[in-house]
Jmol script that loads the backbone (N, CA, C; Angstrom):
load data "model"
ATOM      1  N   UNK A   1      10.178   6.851 -23.211  1.00  0.00           N
ATOM      2  CA  UNK A   1      10.624   6.283 -21.497  1.00  0.00           C
ATOM      3  C   UNK A   1      10.723   4.772 -22.243  1.00  0.00           C
ATOM      4  N   UNK A   2      12.587   4.196 -22.099  1.00  0.00           N
ATOM      5  CA  UNK A   2      12.161   2.928 -22.536  1.00  0.00           C
ATOM      6  C   UNK A   2      12.239   1.722 -21.335  1.00  0.00           C
ATOM      7  N   UNK A   3      11.572   0.566 -21.515  1.00  0.00           N
ATOM      8  CA  UNK A   3      11.465  -0.144 -20.459  1.00  0.00           C
ATOM      9  C   UNK A   3      12.533  -1.251 -20.587  1.00  0.00           C
ATOM     10  N   UNK A   4      12.739  -1.539 -19.520  1.00  0.00           N
ATOM     11  CA  UNK A   4      13.483  -2.681 -19.151  1.00  0.00           C
ATOM     12  C   UNK A   4      12.479  -4.498 -19.254  1.00  0.00           C
ATOM     13  N   UNK A   5      13.078  -5.251 -20.698  1.00  0.00           N
ATOM     14  CA  UNK A   5      12.404  -6.380 -20.704  1.00  0.00           C
ATOM     15  C   UNK A   5      12.618  -7.072 -19.440  1.00  0.00           C
ATOM     16  N   UNK A   6      13.427  -7.191 -18.751  1.00  0.00           N
ATOM     17  CA  UNK A   6      13.586  -8.589 -17.492  1.00  0.00           C
ATOM     18  C   UNK A   6      13.109  -7.830 -16.161  1.00  0.00           C
ATOM     19  N   UNK A   7      12.150  -6.435 -16.612  1.00  0.00           N
ATOM     20  CA  UNK A   7      10.968  -6.339 -15.504  1.00  0.00           C
ATOM     21  C   UNK A   7       9.770  -6.553 -16.202  1.00  0.00           C
ATOM     22  N   UNK A   8       9.570  -6.605 -17.406  1.00  0.00           N
ATOM     23  CA  UNK A   8       8.714  -7.329 -17.593  1.00  0.00           C
ATOM     24  C   UNK A   8       7.516  -8.376 -17.588  1.00  0.00           C
ATOM     25  N   UNK A   9       8.401  -9.432 -16.832  1.00  0.00           N
ATOM     26  CA  UNK A   9       7.859 -10.500 -16.857  1.00  0.00           C
ATOM     27  C   UNK A   9       8.726 -11.324 -17.790  1.00  0.00           C
ATOM     28  N   UNK A  10       8.511 -12.735 -17.605  1.00  0.00           N
ATOM     29  CA  UNK A  10       8.923 -13.674 -18.813  1.00  0.00           C
ATOM     30  C   UNK A  10       8.325 -13.512 -20.126  1.00  0.00           C
ATOM     31  N   UNK A  11       8.772 -14.281 -21.076  1.00  0.00           N
ATOM     32  CA  UNK A  11       8.195 -14.316 -22.633  1.00  0.00           C
ATOM     33  C   UNK A  11       7.349 -15.220 -22.547  1.00  0.00           C
ATOM     34  N   UNK A  12       7.017 -15.657 -23.458  1.00  0.00           N
ATOM     35  CA  UNK A  12       5.867 -16.855 -23.761  1.00  0.00           C
ATOM     36  C   UNK A  12       7.304 -17.940 -23.885  1.00  0.00           C
ATOM     37  N   UNK A  13       8.278 -17.633 -24.442  1.00  0.00           N
ATOM     38  CA  UNK A  13       9.350 -18.875 -24.896  1.00  0.00           C
ATOM     39  C   UNK A  13       9.860 -19.085 -23.001  1.00  0.00           C
ATOM     40  N   UNK A  14       9.947 -18.530 -22.671  1.00  0.00           N
ATOM     41  CA  UNK A  14      10.461 -18.985 -21.405  1.00  0.00           C
ATOM     42  C   UNK A  14       9.548 -19.090 -20.392  1.00  0.00           C
ATOM     43  N   UNK A  15       8.267 -18.949 -20.660  1.00  0.00           N
ATOM     44  CA  UNK A  15       7.238 -19.966 -19.522  1.00  0.00           C
ATOM     45  C   UNK A  15       6.846 -21.328 -20.616  1.00  0.00           C
ATOM     46  N   UNK A  16       7.055 -21.249 -21.816  1.00  0.00           N
ATOM     47  CA  UNK A  16       7.009 -22.527 -22.342  1.00  0.00           C
ATOM     48  C   UNK A  16       8.506 -23.512 -22.064  1.00  0.00           C
ATOM     49  N   UNK A  17       9.265 -23.107 -21.713  1.00  0.00           N
ATOM     50  CA  UNK A  17      10.773 -23.896 -21.064  1.00  0.00           C
ATOM     51  C   UNK A  17      10.248 -23.988 -19.755  1.00  0.00           C
ATOM     52  N   UNK A  18       9.807 -23.368 -19.445  1.00  0.00           N
ATOM     53  CA  UNK A  18       9.191 -24.053 -17.664  1.00  0.00           C
ATOM     54  C   UNK A  18       8.429 -25.055 -17.261  1.00  0.00           C
ATOM     55  N   UNK A  19       7.609 -24.775 -18.726  1.00  0.00           N
ATOM     56  CA  UNK A  19       6.396 -25.912 -18.876  1.00  0.00           C
ATOM     57  C   UNK A  19       6.723 -27.398 -19.221  1.00  0.00           C
ATOM     58  N   UNK A  20       7.965 -27.229 -19.983  1.00  0.00           N
ATOM     59  CA  UNK A  20       8.450 -28.389 -20.163  1.00  0.00           C
ATOM     60  C   UNK A  20       9.618 -28.988 -19.283  1.00  0.00           C
ATOM     61  N   UNK A  21      10.100 -28.204 -18.728  1.00  0.00           N
ATOM     62  CA  UNK A  21      11.266 -28.920 -17.517  1.00  0.00           C
ATOM     63  C   UNK A  21      10.281 -28.771 -16.239  1.00  0.00           C
ATOM     64  N   UNK A  22       8.709 -28.438 -16.295  1.00  0.00           N
ATOM     65  CA  UNK A  22       8.064 -29.015 -15.136  1.00  0.00           C
ATOM     66  C   UNK A  22       7.953 -30.206 -14.619  1.00  0.00           C
ATOM     67  N   UNK A  23       7.933 -30.946 -15.206  1.00  0.00           N
ATOM     68  CA  UNK A  23       7.664 -32.633 -14.670  1.00  0.00           C
ATOM     69  C   UNK A  23       9.338 -32.913 -13.785  1.00  0.00           C
ATOM     70  N   UNK A  24      10.355 -32.263 -14.723  1.00  0.00           N
ATOM     71  CA  UNK A  24      11.583 -32.499 -13.631  1.00  0.00           C
ATOM     72  C   UNK A  24      11.741 -31.960 -11.987  1.00  0.00           C
ATOM     73  N   UNK A  25      11.233 -30.514 -12.395  1.00  0.00           N
ATOM     74  CA  UNK A  25      11.303 -29.672 -11.213  1.00  0.00           C
ATOM     75  C   UNK A  25      10.378 -30.221 -10.221  1.00  0.00           C
ATOM     76  N   UNK A  26       8.984 -30.834 -10.821  1.00  0.00           N
ATOM     77  CA  UNK A  26       8.174 -31.305  -9.852  1.00  0.00           C
ATOM     78  C   UNK A  26       8.984 -32.690  -9.058  1.00  0.00           C
ATOM     79  N   UNK A  27       9.767 -33.526  -9.524  1.00  0.00           N
ATOM     80  CA  UNK A  27      10.302 -34.566  -9.419  1.00  0.00           C
ATOM     81  C   UNK A  27      11.642 -34.481  -8.365  1.00  0.00           C
ATOM     82  N   UNK A  28      12.413 -33.152  -8.625  1.00  0.00           N
ATOM     83  CA  UNK A  28      13.600 -32.712  -7.668  1.00  0.00           C
ATOM     84  C   UNK A  28      12.610 -32.112  -6.516  1.00  0.00           C
ATOM     85  N   UNK A  29      11.564 -31.178  -6.527  1.00  0.00           N
ATOM     86  CA  UNK A  29      10.879 -31.124  -5.094  1.00  0.00           C
ATOM     87  C   UNK A  29      10.068 -32.386  -4.513  1.00  0.00           C
ATOM     88  N   UNK A  30       9.883 -33.359  -5.436  1.00  0.00           N
ATOM     89  CA  UNK A  30       9.495 -34.676  -4.374  1.00  0.00           C
ATOM     90  C   UNK A  30      10.889 -34.928  -3.833  1.00  0.00           C
ATOM     91  N   UNK A  31      11.897 -35.163  -4.359  1.00  0.00           N
ATOM     92  CA  UNK A  31      13.212 -35.504  -3.984  1.00  0.00           C
ATOM     93  C   UNK A  31      13.253 -34.770  -2.775  1.00  0.00           C
ATOM     94  N   UNK A  32      13.451 -33.457  -2.804  1.00  0.00           N
ATOM     95  CA  UNK A  32      14.187 -32.486  -1.504  1.00  0.00           C
ATOM     96  C   UNK A  32      13.024 -33.118  -0.666  1.00  0.00           C
ATOM     97  N   UNK A  33      11.845 -33.225  -0.599  1.00  0.00           N
ATOM     98  CA  UNK A  33      10.851 -33.539   0.274  1.00  0.00           C
ATOM     99  C   UNK A  33      11.062 -34.407   1.142  1.00  0.00           C
ATOM    100  N   UNK A  34      11.605 -35.540   0.569  1.00  0.00           N
ATOM    101  CA  UNK A  34      11.799 -36.937   0.502  1.00  0.00           C
ATOM    102  C   UNK A  34      12.882 -36.748   1.274  1.00  0.00           C
ATOM    103  N   UNK A  35      13.983 -36.066   1.364  1.00  0.00           N
ATOM    104  CA  UNK A  35      15.454 -35.804   2.086  1.00  0.00           C
ATOM    105  C   UNK A  35      15.284 -35.258   3.121  1.00  0.00           C
ATOM    106  N   UNK A  36      14.255 -34.314   3.183  1.00  0.00           N
ATOM    107  CA  UNK A  36      14.011 -33.287   4.573  1.00  0.00           C
ATOM    108  C   UNK A  36      13.532 -34.584   5.441  1.00  0.00           C
ATOM    109  N   UNK A  37      12.867 -35.104   4.824  1.00  0.00           N
ATOM    110  CA  UNK A  37      11.751 -36.105   5.620  1.00  0.00           C
ATOM    111  C   UNK A  37      12.491 -37.059   6.765  1.00  0.00           C
ATOM    112  N   UNK A  38      13.705 -37.547   5.305  1.00  0.00           N
ATOM    113  CA  UNK A  38      14.316 -38.409   6.255  1.00  0.00           C
ATOM    114  C   UNK A  38      15.461 -37.829   7.316  1.00  0.00           C
ATOM    115  N   UNK A  39      15.789 -36.445   7.206  1.00  0.00           N
ATOM    116  CA  UNK A  39      16.688 -35.881   8.057  1.00  0.00           C
ATOM    117  C   UNK A  39      15.944 -35.578   9.616  1.00  0.00           C
ATOM    118  N   UNK A  40      14.707 -35.520   9.349  1.00  0.00           N
ATOM    119  CA  UNK A  40      13.732 -35.276  10.541  1.00  0.00           C
ATOM    120  C   UNK A  40      12.852 -35.723  11.254  1.00  0.00           C
ATOM    121  N   UNK A  41      13.072 -37.173  10.421  1.00  0.00           N
ATOM    122  CA  UNK A  41      12.176 -38.162  11.247  1.00  0.00           C
ATOM    123  C   UNK A  41      12.396 -38.406  12.932  1.00  0.00           C
ATOM    124  N   UNK A  42      11.438 -38.461  13.369  1.00  0.00           N
ATOM    125  CA  UNK A  42      11.720 -38.529  14.766  1.00  0.00           C
ATOM    126  C   UNK A  42      11.697 -40.653  14.836  1.00  0.00           C
ATOM    127  N   UNK A  43      13.147 -40.553  16.023  1.00  0.00           N
ATOM    128  CA  UNK A  43      13.509 -41.777  16.099  1.00  0.00           C
ATOM    129  C   UNK A  43      14.297 -42.706  14.634  1.00  0.00           C
ATOM    130  N   UNK A  44      14.913 -41.546  13.851  1.00  0.00           N
ATOM    131  CA  UNK A  44      15.240 -41.993  12.896  1.00  0.00           C
ATOM    132  C   UNK A  44      14.528 -42.510  11.378  1.00  0.00           C
ATOM    133  N   UNK A  45      14.973 -42.749  10.554  1.00  0.00           N
ATOM    134  CA  UNK A  45      14.018 -42.904   9.489  1.00  0.00           C
ATOM    135  C   UNK A  45      13.455 -44.513   9.276  1.00  0.00           C
ATOM    136  N   UNK A  46      12.325 -44.888   8.680  1.00  0.00           N
ATOM    137  CA  UNK A  46      11.897 -45.650   8.637  1.00  0.00           C
ATOM    138  C   UNK A  46      12.171 -46.774   7.487  1.00  0.00           C
ATOM    139  N   UNK A  47      12.253 -48.062   7.252  1.00  0.00           N
ATOM    140  CA  UNK A  47      12.456 -48.514   5.748  1.00  0.00           C
ATOM    141  C   UNK A  47      11.256 -48.003   4.912  1.00  0.00           C
ATOM    142  N   UNK A  48      10.290 -47.464   5.212  1.00  0.00           N
ATOM    143  CA  UNK A  48       9.375 -46.754   4.033  1.00  0.00           C
ATOM    144  C   UNK A  48       9.776 -45.594   3.506  1.00  0.00           C
ATOM    145  N   UNK A  49      10.445 -44.663   4.475  1.00  0.00           N
ATOM    146  CA  UNK A  49      11.211 -43.365   4.656  1.00  0.00           C
ATOM    147  C   UNK A  49      12.301 -43.530   3.424  1.00  0.00           C
ATOM    148  N   UNK A  50      13.122 -44.808   3.435  1.00  0.00           N
ATOM    149  CA  UNK A  50      14.158 -45.007   2.426  1.00  0.00           C
ATOM    150  C   UNK A  50      13.523 -45.468   0.932  1.00  0.00           C
ATOM    151  N   UNK A  51      12.485 -46.442   1.491  1.00  0.00           N
ATOM    152  CA  UNK A  51      11.745 -46.618  -0.243  1.00  0.00           C
ATOM    153  C   UNK A  51      11.621 -45.230  -0.706  1.00  0.00           C
ATOM    154  N   UNK A  52      11.241 -44.280   0.093  1.00  0.00           N
ATOM    155  CA  UNK A  52      10.573 -43.090  -0.647  1.00  0.00           C
ATOM    156  C   UNK A  52      11.492 -42.609  -1.361  1.00  0.00           C
ATOM    157  N   UNK A  53      12.711 -42.559  -0.537  1.00  0.00           N
ATOM    158  CA  UNK A  53      13.728 -41.510  -1.045  1.00  0.00           C
ATOM    159  C   UNK A  53      14.145 -42.103  -2.184  1.00  0.00           C
ATOM    160  N   UNK A  54      14.616 -43.476  -2.617  1.00  0.00           N
ATOM    161  CA  UNK A  54      14.482 -44.280  -4.003  1.00  0.00           C
ATOM    162  C   UNK A  54      13.657 -43.978  -4.759  1.00  0.00           C
ATOM    163  N   UNK A  55      12.688 -44.108  -4.359  1.00  0.00           N
ATOM    164  CA  UNK A  55      11.457 -43.744  -5.425  1.00  0.00           C
ATOM    165  C   UNK A  55      11.859 -42.623  -6.146  1.00  0.00           C
ATOM    166  N   UNK A  56      12.155 -41.747  -5.402  1.00  0.00           N
ATOM    167  CA  UNK A  56      11.977 -39.850  -5.818  1.00  0.00           C
ATOM    168  C   UNK A  56      13.728 -39.785  -6.479  1.00  0.00           C
ATOM    169  N   UNK A  57      14.527 -40.901  -6.043  1.00  0.00           N
ATOM    170  CA  UNK A  57      15.656 -40.258  -6.809  1.00  0.00           C
ATOM    171  C   UNK A  57      15.457 -41.279  -8.311  1.00  0.00           C
ATOM    172  N   UNK A  58      14.786 -42.482  -8.095  1.00  0.00           N
ATOM    173  CA  UNK A  58      14.604 -43.092  -9.384  1.00  0.00           C
ATOM    174  C   UNK A  58      13.570 -41.859 -10.487  1.00  0.00           C
ATOM    175  N   UNK A  59      12.608 -41.579  -9.765  1.00  0.00           N
ATOM    176  CA  UNK A  59      11.908 -40.566 -10.438  1.00  0.00           C
ATOM    177  C   UNK A  59      12.709 -39.282 -10.772  1.00  0.00           C
ATOM    178  N   UNK A  60      13.832 -38.586 -10.593  1.00  0.00           N
ATOM    179  CA  UNK A  60      14.048 -37.421 -11.141  1.00  0.00           C
ATOM    180  C   UNK A  60      15.379 -37.946 -12.002  1.00  0.00           C
ATOM    181  N   UNK A  61      15.751 -39.494 -11.921  1.00  0.00           N
ATOM    182  CA  UNK A  61      16.532 -39.911 -12.882  1.00  0.00           C
ATOM    183  C   UNK A  61      15.582 -40.045 -14.335  1.00  0.00           C
ATOM    184  N   UNK A  62      14.861 -40.624 -13.988  1.00  0.00           N
ATOM    185  CA  UNK A  62      13.506 -40.820 -15.334  1.00  0.00           C
ATOM    186  C   UNK A  62      13.169 -39.328 -15.902  1.00  0.00           C
ATOM    187  N   UNK A  63      12.541 -38.310 -14.992  1.00  0.00           N
ATOM    188  CA  UNK A  63      12.333 -37.112 -15.705  1.00  0.00           C
ATOM    189  C   UNK A  63      13.566 -36.473 -16.537  1.00  0.00           C
ATOM    190  N   UNK A  64      14.923 -36.735 -15.756  1.00  0.00           N
ATOM    191  CA  UNK A  64      15.507 -36.072 -16.528  1.00  0.00           C
ATOM    192  C   UNK A  64      16.474 -36.657 -17.668  1.00  0.00           C
ATOM    193  N   UNK A  65      16.132 -37.719 -17.735  1.00  0.00           N
ATOM    194  CA  UNK A  65      16.273 -38.080 -19.385  1.00  0.00           C
ATOM    195  C   UNK A  65      15.553 -37.971 -19.895  1.00  0.00           C
ATOM    196  N   UNK A  66      14.426 -38.053 -19.754  1.00  0.00           N
ATOM    197  CA  UNK A  66      13.003 -38.030 -20.740  1.00  0.00           C
ATOM    198  C   UNK A  66      13.305 -36.485 -21.058  1.00  0.00           C
ATOM    199  N   UNK A  67      13.841 -34.846 -20.114  1.00  0.00           N
ATOM    200  CA  UNK A  67      13.584 -33.906 -20.594  1.00  0.00           C
ATOM    201  C   UNK A  67      14.721 -33.636 -21.430  1.00  0.00           C
ATOM    202  N   UNK A  68      15.758 -34.477 -21.111  1.00  0.00           N
ATOM    203  CA  UNK A  68      17.194 -34.474 -22.077  1.00  0.00           C
ATOM    204  C   UNK A  68      16.567 -35.016 -23.550  1.00  0.00           C
ATOM    205  N   UNK A  69      16.506 -35.980 -23.459  1.00  0.00           N
ATOM    206  CA  UNK A  69      15.828 -36.494 -24.695  1.00  0.00           C
ATOM    207  C   UNK A  69      14.680 -35.963 -25.542  1.00  0.00           C
ATOM    208  N   UNK A  70      14.271 -34.790 -24.840  1.00  0.00           N
ATOM    209  CA  UNK A  70      13.059 -33.726 -25.406  1.00  0.00           C
ATOM    210  C   UNK A  70      13.981 -32.491 -26.247  1.00  0.00           C
ATOM    211  N   UNK A  71      15.161 -32.455 -24.980  1.00  0.00           N
ATOM    212  CA  UNK A  71      15.619 -31.309 -25.986  1.00  0.00           C
ATOM    213  C   UNK A  71      16.478 -31.369 -27.154  1.00  0.00           C
ATOM    214  N   UNK A  72      17.066 -30.132 -28.094  1.00  0.00           N
ATOM    215  CA  UNK A  72      17.331 -30.325 -29.248  1.00  0.00           C
ATOM    216  C   UNK A  72      18.995 -30.718 -29.030  1.00  0.00           C
ATOM    217  N   UNK A  73      19.473 -32.079 -29.235  1.00  0.00           N
ATOM    218  CA  UNK A  73      20.735 -32.093 -29.485  1.00  0.00           C
ATOM    219  C   UNK A  73      22.227 -31.651 -29.915  1.00  0.00           C
ATOM    220  N   UNK A  74      22.955 -30.826 -28.898  1.00  0.00           N
ATOM    221  CA  UNK A  74      23.879 -29.995 -29.258  1.00  0.00           C
ATOM    222  C   UNK A  74      25.112 -30.775 -30.137  1.00  0.00           C
ATOM    223  N   UNK A  75      25.305 -30.145 -31.404  1.00  0.00           N
ATOM    224  CA  UNK A  75      26.172 -30.634 -32.165  1.00  0.00           C
ATOM    225  C   UNK A  75      27.718 -29.780 -31.848  1.00  0.00           C
ATOM    226  N   UNK A  76      28.499 -30.737 -31.667  1.00  0.00           N
ATOM    227  CA  UNK A  76      29.859 -30.281 -31.297  1.00  0.00           C
ATOM    228  C   UNK A  76      30.767 -30.454 -32.765  1.00  0.00           C
ATOM    229  N   UNK A  77      31.215 -29.449 -32.704  1.00  0.00           N
ATOM    230  CA  UNK A  77      31.949 -29.229 -33.983  1.00  0.00           C
ATOM    231  C   UNK A  77      33.461 -29.868 -33.713  1.00  0.00           C
ATOM    232  N   UNK A  78      34.329 -30.514 -34.894  1.00  0.00           N
ATOM    233  CA  UNK A  78      35.506 -30.987 -34.654  1.00  0.00           C
ATOM    234  C   UNK A  78      36.602 -30.097 -34.563  1.00  0.00           C
ATOM    235  N   UNK A  79      37.901 -30.147 -33.833  1.00  0.00           N
ATOM    236  CA  UNK A  79      38.474 -29.327 -33.785  1.00  0.00           C
ATOM    237  C   UNK A  79      39.208 -29.884 -35.235  1.00  0.00           C
ATOM    238  N   UNK A  80      40.142 -28.174 -35.923  1.00  0.00           N
ATOM    239  CA  UNK A  80      41.078 -28.265 -37.273  1.00  0.00           C
ATOM    240  C   UNK A  80      42.173 -29.547 -36.808  1.00  0.00           C
TER     241      UNK A  80
END
end "model"
wireframe off; spacefill off
backbone 0.3
color backbone group
């Protein structure tokens, strides 16, 4: 009986990739939370809410940059 590898769950490599990307995922979730809070704030967003949003955006930018730096660079082939 053949088994479908997709049904067996993530591989060790998949889990390692998720772990490497987790700081960026966490930063994106914090940004989403800040955005939701802005949209649902009673009486409108406060200056503190806007600061929270800016800090979350900055964190996503830092984590995305760090994640990209950890990735192996892609070599582009030159057109002949």
